[in-house]
C-alpha positions in Angstrom: -84.7 8.2 -85.6 -85.4 5.1 -83.7 -81.9 3.7 -84.5 -80.3 7.0 -83.4 -82.1 6.8 -80.1 -80.9 3.3 -79.5 -77.3 4.2 -80.3 -77.5 7.2 -78.0 -78.9 5.1 -75.1 -76.2 2.4 -75.9 -73.5 5.1 -75.3 -75.1 6.8 -72.3 -76.2 3.7 -70.4 -72.7 2.4 -69.5 -71.8 5.9 -68.3 -74.8 6.1 -66.1 -74.2 2.7 -64.7 -70.5 3.6 -64.0 -71.6 6.7 -62.1 -74.0 4.7 -60.0 -71.3 2.2 -59.2 -68.9 4.8 -57.9 -68.6 4.8 -54.1 -70.1 7.9 -52.6 -67.7 10.1 -50.8 -69.0 11.4 -47.5 -67.0 14.1 -45.9 -65.8 13.1 -42.4 -65.8 15.9 -39.9 -64.2 15.2 -36.6 -65.7 16.6 -33.5 -62.7 18.9 -32.9 -63.0 20.2 -36.5 -66.7 20.8 -36.1 -66.3 23.2 -33.3 -65.1 26.6 -34.3 -61.7 27.4 -32.8 -61.3 30.9 -31.4 -58.3 32.8 -32.7 -55.8 34.3 -30.2 -57.5 37.7 -30.6 -60.9 36.2 -29.6 -59.6 34.5 -26.5 -60.0 35.9 -23.0 -56.6 36.9 -21.4 -56.7 35.5 -17.9 -54.0 38.0 -16.9 -56.1 41.1 -17.6 -59.7 39.9 -17.6 -62.2 41.4 -15.3 -64.2 39.4 -12.7 -67.4 39.6 -14.9 -65.5 38.5 -18.0 -64.2 35.5 -16.1 -67.6 34.6 -14.7 -69.0 34.5 -18.2 -66.8 31.4 -18.9 -68.4 28.0 -18.4 -67.9 26.6 -14.9 -66.4 29.8 -13.5 -68.3 31.5 -10.8 -67.6 34.2 -8.2 -65.1 32.0 -6.2 -63.1 30.8 -9.1 -63.0 34.2 -10.8 -61.6 35.7 -7.6 -59.1 32.9 -7.2 -57.9 33.5 -10.8 -57.5 37.3 -10.2 -55.7 36.7 -6.9 -53.2 34.2 -8.6 -52.1 36.6 -11.3 -49.8 36.7 -13.3 -49.8 33.4 -15.2 -47.1 32.3 -17.6 -49.4 29.9 -19.3 -53.1 29.1 -19.1 -52.2 25.7 -17.8 -50.9 27.4 -14.6 -54.6 27.5 -13.5 -54.4 23.8 -12.9 -50.8 23.5 -11.8 -51.3 26.1 -9.1 -54.6 24.5 -8.1 -56.7 27.6 -8.9 -59.3 25.5 -10.8 -59.8 21.8 -11.2 -58.8 19.9 -14.4 -62.4 19.3 -15.4 -63.2 23.0 -15.3 -60.0 23.8 -17.2 -61.0 21.3 -20.0 -64.2 23.3 -20.5 -62.6 26.7 -20.9 -59.1 25.9 -22.3 -60.1 26.8 -25.9 -61.6 30.2 -24.7 -58.6 31.6 -22.7 -55.1 32.7 -23.2 -52.3 33.9 -20.9 -50.6 36.8 -22.6 -47.3 38.0 -21.4 -46.5 41.7 -21.0 -44.1 42.9 -23.7 -40.8 43.8 -22.2 -38.7 46.5 -23.9 -35.3 44.8 -24.5 -33.9 47.8 -26.3 -34.2 50.1 -23.3 -31.0 50.8 -21.4 -30.7 49.0 -18.1 -30.6 51.3 -15.0 -27.2 51.5 -13.3 
């Protein structure tokens, strides 16, 4: 039995050493991937949001929420910066939480004459 044990260790030892020599793979998670991204359904539509919903966003208070409402409608969410409604730094904080949906137009309806 002693010879069997030595043979077994002789076969297993190189495998154990090979496993220990393998580089360990550590998953790399970028900061962007670590943050959960809100889907389009979860984002706040700046064209229809109420003042209270807008104030719930980071960096948006009474004044900015009223300016957003007064500047409607928006083609894109970036219009908030282009029209100077909010500063770029505030936009950077909320850009992943908002969307600017466009109203659906009925292209099949006959045009009035």
